C-alpha positions as CSV (number, residue, x, y, z in Angstrom):
1,M,19.2,12.3,-8.8
2,P,18.7,15.0,-6.2
3,L,15.9,15.3,-3.8
4,D,12.9,17.1,-6.0
5,P,12.5,20.6,-4.8
6,H,9.1,20.4,-3.7
7,V,9.9,17.3,-1.4
8,S,13.3,18.9,-0.3
9,R,10.7,22.1,0.9
10,F,7.8,19.7,2.5
11,L,10.9,17.5,4.6
12,D,12.0,20.7,5.9
13,M,8.2,21.8,6.9
14,M,8.2,18.1,8.7
15,A,11.6,18.8,10.6
16,L,9.6,22.0,12.1
17,G,7.8,19.9,14.1
18,S,9.4,16.8,16.4
19,S,8.2,13.1,16.6
20,D,9.6,12.6,20.2
21,G,7.6,11.8,22.0
22,I,4.2,12.0,20.4
23,T,1.3,9.7,21.2
24,L,-0.5,7.1,18.6
25,D,-3.5,9.1,18.4
26,A,-1.7,12.5,17.7
27,R,0.1,10.4,15.1
28,R,-3.1,9.5,13.7
29,E,-5.1,12.9,13.7
30,G,-1.8,14.0,11.8
31,M,-2.0,11.8,9.0
32,R,-5.5,12.6,8.9
33,G,-4.6,16.2,8.9
34,L,-1.8,15.6,6.5
35,A,-4.2,14.2,3.8
36,R,-6.5,17.2,4.0
37,L,-3.6,19.5,3.0
38,A,-2.3,17.5,0.2
39,G,-6.0,17.4,-1.1
40,L,-5.3,14.8,-4.0
41,T,-8.2,13.9,-5.2
42,A,-9.7,13.0,-8.9
43,E,-13.0,13.8,-10.3
44,G,-15.7,11.5,-11.9
45,V,-15.6,8.5,-9.5
46,A,-18.2,7.5,-7.4
47,T,-18.1,6.3,-3.7
48,R,-20.2,3.9,-2.1
49,D,-19.5,2.2,1.7
50,L,-19.4,-1.4,2.0
51,V,-19.1,-3.8,4.7
52,L,-17.1,-7.0,3.9
53,P,-17.4,-10.2,6.7
54,G,-14.0,-10.5,9.0
55,P,-12.7,-13.1,11.3
56,A,-13.6,-10.9,14.2
57,G,-16.7,-9.2,12.9
58,P,-17.2,-6.8,9.9
59,I,-14.8,-5.3,8.4
60,S,-15.9,-1.3,6.5
61,A,-14.5,-1.0,2.8
62,R,-15.1,1.6,0.2
63,L,-15.6,1.1,-2.9
64,Y,-14.5,3.7,-5.7
65,A,-16.0,3.4,-9.2
66,P,-15.1,5.6,-12.7
67,E,-18.6,7.2,-13.2
68,G,-20.6,5.7,-16.1
69,S,-18.8,2.3,-16.2
70,A,-21.0,-0.9,-14.8
71,S,-17.9,-3.1,-14.5
72,G,-14.0,-3.3,-15.1
73,P,-11.2,-4.5,-13.5
74,G,-10.5,-4.8,-10.0
75,L,-8.0,-3.5,-7.0
76,V,-8.8,-4.6,-3.4
77,Y,-6.6,-1.8,-2.0
78,L,-4.6,-2.4,1.7
79,H,-3.7,1.3,2.9
80,G,-0.6,2.1,4.7
81,G,0.6,3.6,7.8
82,G,2.6,0.7,9.9
83,L,-0.3,-1.3,10.5
84,V,-0.7,1.0,12.9
85,T,-2.3,4.4,11.7
86,G,-4.1,5.6,8.4
87,G,-8.1,4.3,7.0
88,L,-10.8,4.9,4.3
89,D,-10.4,8.8,5.0
90,T,-6.5,9.3,4.8
91,H,-6.3,7.3,1.9
92,D,-9.5,8.5,-0.1
93,G,-7.5,10.8,-2.5
94,L,-5.3,8.4,-3.2
95,C,-8.1,5.8,-4.1
96,R,-9.9,8.5,-6.2
97,V,-7.0,9.1,-8.2
98,L,-6.1,5.2,-8.9
99,A,-9.8,4.7,-9.9
100,E,-10.0,7.4,-12.3
101,A,-6.8,7.1,-13.7
102,G,-6.3,3.0,-14.3
103,A,-10.4,3.3,-14.7
104,L,-10.3,0.2,-12.1
105,R,-13.1,-0.3,-9.5
106,I,-11.2,-0.1,-6.4
107,V,-12.3,-1.6,-2.9
108,S,-10.5,0.1,0.0
109,V,-10.0,-1.7,3.3
110,D,-10.4,-0.9,6.6
111,Y,-8.2,-3.5,8.6
112,R,-7.7,-3.7,12.6
113,L,-4.8,-1.5,13.7
114,A,-2.3,-2.6,16.4
115,P,-1.9,-1.8,19.4
116,E,-5.4,-2.5,19.6
117,H,-5.5,-5.3,17.6
118,P,-2.1,-7.1,17.8
119,F,-0.7,-8.6,14.6
120,P,-1.8,-10.5,12.6
121,A,-5.4,-9.1,12.9
122,A,-4.1,-7.0,9.6
123,L,-3.4,-9.8,7.7
124,D,-6.2,-11.7,8.7
125,D,-8.7,-8.8,7.4
126,A,-7.0,-8.6,4.7
127,L,-7.2,-12.4,3.6
128,A,-11.0,-11.6,4.9
129,A,-11.3,-8.7,2.7
130,M,-9.8,-10.5,-0.6
131,D,-11.7,-13.6,-0.1
132,G,-15.3,-11.6,0.3
133,V,-14.3,-9.2,-2.8
134,A,-13.7,-12.2,-4.6
135,A,-16.9,-13.8,-3.7
136,Q,-19.1,-10.9,-4.4
137,A,-16.8,-9.1,-7.5
138,D,-20.0,-9.9,-9.6
139,T,-22.3,-7.6,-7.2
140,L,-19.3,-5.2,-6.8
141,G,-19.1,-4.6,-11.0
142,I,-15.4,-6.3,-11.1
143,D,-14.2,-8.8,-13.5
144,P,-13.6,-11.9,-11.6
145,A,-11.3,-12.4,-14.3
146,R,-9.2,-9.5,-13.8
147,L,-9.0,-8.4,-10.0
148,G,-6.0,-7.7,-8.1
149,I,-4.7,-6.5,-5.1
150,G,-2.2,-4.0,-3.9
151,G,-1.1,-1.5,-1.4
152,D,1.4,1.1,-0.1
153,S,3.7,1.0,2.9
154,A,2.7,-1.9,5.0
155,G,-0.3,-2.3,3.9
156,A,1.6,-3.5,0.7
157,G,3.4,-5.6,2.4
158,L,0.3,-7.0,3.4
159,A,-1.0,-7.7,-0.3
160,A,1.9,-9.3,-0.8
161,R,1.5,-11.9,2.1
162,V,-1.5,-12.2,0.8
163,C,-0.9,-13.0,-2.5
164,Q,1.3,-16.1,-1.1
165,E,-1.5,-17.3,1.0
166,R,-3.7,-17.8,-1.5
167,R,-1.4,-18.3,-4.6
168,G,-2.8,-20.2,-7.3
169,G,-6.5,-18.0,-6.6
170,P,-8.1,-15.3,-7.8
171,I,-6.0,-12.8,-7.9
172,R,-4.5,-12.0,-11.1
173,A,-2.0,-9.4,-10.4
174,Q,-0.3,-7.3,-7.4
175,L,0.9,-3.7,-7.0
176,L,2.9,-3.0,-4.5
177,I,4.2,0.6,-3.9
178,C,7.0,1.6,-1.5
179,P,6.3,-1.7,-0.1
180,V,7.6,-2.8,3.2
181,L,8.4,-6.4,3.2
182,D,11.1,-6.9,5.7
183,V,10.9,-5.1,9.0
184,H,13.5,-7.4,10.2
185,G,15.9,-6.9,7.7
186,S,19.2,-4.7,7.3
187,Y,19.8,-2.8,3.8
188,P,21.8,0.7,3.0
189,S,18.9,2.2,2.3
190,R,17.4,1.9,5.9
191,R,21.0,3.4,7.2
192,D,21.3,6.0,4.5
193,F,17.8,7.4,4.9
194,A,17.4,6.1,8.5
195,Q,16.6,9.7,9.5
196,G,15.2,13.6,7.7
197,Y,13.4,11.2,4.9
198,F,9.7,11.6,6.3
199,L,9.5,7.7,7.1
200,D,12.4,6.9,9.5
201,E,13.7,3.7,11.5
202,A,13.0,5.0,14.6
203,T,9.4,4.9,13.6
204,I,9.6,1.3,11.7
205,R,11.1,0.0,15.6
206,R,8.0,1.8,17.0
207,D,5.6,0.7,15.1
208,L,6.6,-3.2,15.0
209,A,6.5,-3.4,18.9
210,A,3.3,-2.0,18.1
211,C,2.0,-4.6,16.3
212,G,2.2,-7.3,19.4
213,P,4.4,-10.7,20.2
214,E,3.9,-12.2,17.2
215,A,5.9,-9.4,15.2
216,A,9.0,-10.0,17.2
217,G,10.5,-12.4,15.0
218,P,11.5,-12.4,11.6
219,S,8.4,-14.5,10.2
220,P,7.0,-14.3,6.6
221,R,3.3,-13.4,7.4
222,L,5.0,-10.2,8.6
223,S,8.2,-9.8,6.4
224,P,7.0,-11.3,2.9
225,L,10.5,-11.2,1.5
226,R,11.4,-14.3,3.9
227,E,9.0,-16.3,2.3
228,A,11.3,-19.5,1.0
229,D,9.0,-20.2,-1.8
230,L,8.0,-17.2,-4.1
231,T,6.9,-19.6,-7.6
232,G,3.6,-19.7,-8.8
233,L,2.8,-15.8,-7.5
234,P,0.7,-13.2,-9.5
235,P,2.9,-10.6,-12.1
236,A,3.6,-7.9,-9.6
237,R,4.3,-4.3,-10.3
238,I,6.2,-3.0,-7.5
239,H,7.3,1.0,-7.2
240,T,10.3,2.2,-5.1
241,A,11.3,6.0,-3.9
242,E,14.7,6.7,-3.9
243,Y,15.4,8.5,-0.6
244,D,13.5,6.0,1.0
245,P,14.7,3.3,3.9
246,V,12.6,1.0,2.7
247,R,13.6,1.3,-1.1
248,D,15.9,-1.7,-0.8
249,E,14.0,-3.8,0.3
250,G,11.4,-3.5,-2.4
251,A,13.9,-4.0,-4.8
252,A,14.8,-7.4,-3.5
253,Y,11.5,-8.4,-3.6
254,A,11.3,-7.6,-6.9
255,A,14.6,-9.6,-8.0
256,R,13.8,-12.7,-6.3
257,L,10.3,-12.5,-7.9
258,E,11.9,-12.4,-11.2
259,R,14.2,-15.5,-10.3
260,A,11.2,-17.6,-9.4
261,G,9.3,-16.8,-13.2
262,V,7.1,-14.1,-11.8
263,E,6.4,-11.6,-14.3
264,T,7.9,-8.7,-12.7
265,A,8.1,-4.8,-13.5
266,H,10.0,-2.3,-11.1
267,T,10.4,1.3,-11.0
268,V,12.4,3.5,-9.2
269,H,11.2,6.9,-8.6
270,A,13.8,9.4,-8.8
271,G,13.9,12.2,-6.2
272,M,11.1,11.0,-4.6
273,I,10.5,10.0,-0.5
274,H,8.3,7.6,0.9
275,F,4.6,7.8,0.5
276,F,5.7,10.8,-2.7
277,Y,2.6,9.6,-4.3
278,G,0.0,10.8,-1.6
279,L,0.9,14.3,-1.0
280,G,-0.9,16.0,-3.5
281,R,0.0,19.3,-4.2
282,L,2.9,19.1,-1.5
283,V,4.8,17.7,-4.2
284,P,3.5,18.1,-7.5
285,R,5.1,15.7,-9.3
286,G,3.8,13.0,-7.1
287,R,0.3,13.1,-8.7
288,P,1.2,12.0,-12.5
289,I,3.2,9.2,-10.7
290,L,0.6,8.2,-9.1
291,S,-1.9,8.2,-12.3
292,E,0.8,6.7,-14.2
293,I,1.1,3.7,-12.2
294,A,-2.9,3.3,-11.8
295,R,-2.7,3.4,-15.8
296,D,0.0,0.9,-15.7
297,F,-1.8,-1.6,-13.6
298,G,-5.3,-1.5,-15.0
299,A,-3.3,-2.1,-18.1
300,C,-1.7,-5.4,-16.5
301,L,-5.1,-6.5,-15.1
302,R,-6.8,-6.0,-18.4
303,G,-3.8,-8.2,-20.3
304,A,-4.4,-11.2,-17.6
305,S,-5.5,-14.4,-18.4
């Protein structure tokens, strides 16, 4: 279908500025500013800042819980941002919506970013955070039998890899929203939407270079789609956007998971772009879609055995 009209207006607004030569600090501030402009939030959600043990020191995290709930299913959430931007505050509203709509207890993880901390620092923190939440699930009010992991964009790629490296462990389901799963890959969507659709090919390449030497090769640690064995992974809920350069790698991963016998549901959101789910009032259709994503994943976790 055609681009959603609000998406078109958002892209026109973004086109008024140029990202050529923009510094990483400016990009990070721009992402925080976009979160403020989007105004995404939800009522009835209590928050508490946490510290989880990490491989290079404490990892900051934030717990989101529906008010009035003593316990329930949990989701360890890894934010997007190309492994170089993003944090607890840029995805605060998004996590509030996930918690409220899905009746989920969310633990958002402030993993280390490149280039200050080259890859695999982000993955190491994601693995440690998953282990830490699983170890203290009861004290966090999370049902350990209904604990999932997820994320968006690059964070979804981290979540997919954590599932692969913790195969057979405590993870009951995975939620991958507009996932980046094969950074070195070549797909029609990477060509068709290489420029002008919010996330562009130049940004993907720039972020990859910032991740350091261990990101130079096609390792499954950074590109989970390259993992040879996908058997035994937890059920997956994968969401892609029609006008997103990383759409096809999400679809390819869903197809491979299904062939490996993993229970998988893949939804393509028509007329949408990368990060549509976080654009709040700028793209009004995004909020109800995000709420439905949360409800579906909550139901998936509640059905976990």
